[in-house]
C-alpha positions in Angstrom: 139.5 10.2 89.6 137.2 12.1 91.9 138.2 12.9 95.5 136.0 13.2 98.4 136.9 16.1 100.8 138.2 13.5 103.3 140.8 12.1 100.9 142.5 15.4 100.2 145.3 16.2 102.7 145.2 19.5 104.5 148.2 20.7 102.6 146.6 20.0 99.2 143.4 21.6 100.2 145.3 24.7 101.3 147.1 24.8 97.9 143.9 24.4 96.0 142.3 27.3 97.8 145.3 29.5 97.8 146.9 29.2 94.4 143.9 30.5 92.4 143.4 33.4 94.7 147.0 34.5 94.2 146.5 34.4 90.5 143.4 36.6 90.5 144.1 40.2 89.5 142.9 42.7 92.1 139.3 43.7 91.4 139.0 47.3 90.0 135.5 47.4 91.5 137.0 47.3 95.0 139.3 50.2 94.4 136.4 52.3 93.1 134.3 51.5 96.1 137.2 52.4 98.4 137.5 55.8 96.8 133.8 56.3 97.3 134.2 55.9 101.1 135.7 59.3 101.4 132.3 60.9 100.6 130.4 59.0 103.3 130.9 58.6 107.0 130.3 54.9 107.7 129.8 55.5 111.4 127.2 58.1 110.8 123.9 57.1 109.5 122.6 60.7 109.1 123.8 62.6 106.0 122.5 65.8 107.6 124.7 65.5 110.7 127.7 64.7 108.4 127.0 67.6 106.1 126.7 70.0 109.1 130.1 68.6 110.4 131.6 69.5 107.0 130.1 73.0 107.0 131.5 73.5 110.6 135.0 72.3 109.4 134.9 74.7 106.5 134.1 77.6 108.8 136.8 76.6 111.3 139.3 76.3 108.4 138.4 79.9 107.4 139.1 81.1 110.9 142.6 79.6 110.8 143.6 82.1 108.1 144.6 85.5 109.3 143.2 88.4 107.3 145.8 89.4 104.7 147.4 86.0 104.5 145.5 84.8 101.4 147.2 86.1 98.2 144.8 87.9 95.9 142.1 88.3 98.6 143.4 90.6 101.4 139.9 90.8 102.9 139.7 87.0 103.4 140.3 85.5 106.8 139.9 86.7 110.4 141.2 89.6 112.4 140.8 87.6 115.6 144.5 86.4 115.7 145.6 90.1 115.7 143.1 91.1 118.3 143.5 88.2 120.7 145.7 90.1 123.2 144.1 93.4 122.9 141.8 94.6 125.7 138.3 93.5 124.7 136.5 96.9 124.5 133.0 97.2 123.2 134.4 98.6 120.0 136.7 95.6 119.5 133.8 93.3 120.3 131.8 94.9 117.5 134.7 94.7 115.0 135.2 91.0 115.8 131.5 90.2 115.7 131.3 91.9 112.3 134.3 89.8 111.1 132.8 86.5 112.4 129.4 87.4 110.8 131.1 88.1 107.5 133.1 84.9 107.6 130.2 82.7 108.5 127.8 84.4 106.1 130.3 84.0 103.3 129.3 80.3 103.3 125.9 80.3 101.5 124.8 77.2 103.6 124.9 79.1 106.9 123.7 82.3 108.5 124.6 83.8 111.9 121.8 84.3 114.4 123.8 85.7 117.3 127.4 86.2 118.5 128.7 86.5 122.0 132.3 87.3 122.8 134.3 86.8 126.0 137.9 87.0 126.8 139.7 84.7 129.1 143.3 84.4 130.3 144.8 83.1 127.1 142.4 84.1 124.4 138.9 84.6 123.2 135.7 82.6 123.4 133.2 83.2 120.7 129.7 81.7 121.1 127.6 81.9 118.0 124.2 80.5 117.1 124.2 79.4 113.4 121.4 78.2 111.2 122.3 75.6 108.6 120.0 76.8 105.8 119.6 73.7 103.7 118.2 71.9 106.8 116.7 74.8 108.8 118.6 73.6 111.9 120.0 76.1 114.4 122.8 75.2 116.6 125.3 77.0 118.9 129.0 76.7 118.1 131.7 77.7 120.6 135.1 78.6 119.3 138.0 79.2 121.6 140.8 81.2 120.1 143.7 80.2 122.2 147.1 81.7 121.2 147.7 79.7 118.0 145.0 77.1 118.2 141.2 77.1 117.7 139.2 74.6 119.7 135.6 73.8 118.9 133.6 73.1 122.0 130.1 71.7 121.5 
């Protein structure tokens, strides 16, 4: 016969709820949606800010590669790691600024507006003003090249 909710014991109710859910195959839709999460930042409502963060990360990744390290492209990468302990002469500043400009401008989404270099006790600070072309947004980016690490200071 028919049962009212009151006449079913807690254990039976638990079984009734639980057994069918155990038999249900995992939904493929969920796994597709999960993969899609990698392309959006759920905590960030602005696609522009997220895209700019990705562009910055691409630039920083490029600066992690010493010039000559990439097989098949000896010009790729930065000279900064080799210059980090050299005295920062005007000539060296110019060479580094050219290298930074070349690296940033190799990304079609960005252009360099200005570069300022300073040395400090354990490395180099590079302040650059970049314009993110798709959005026409300019922003300064400070990179600290410190022995074997790069820090991004905003």
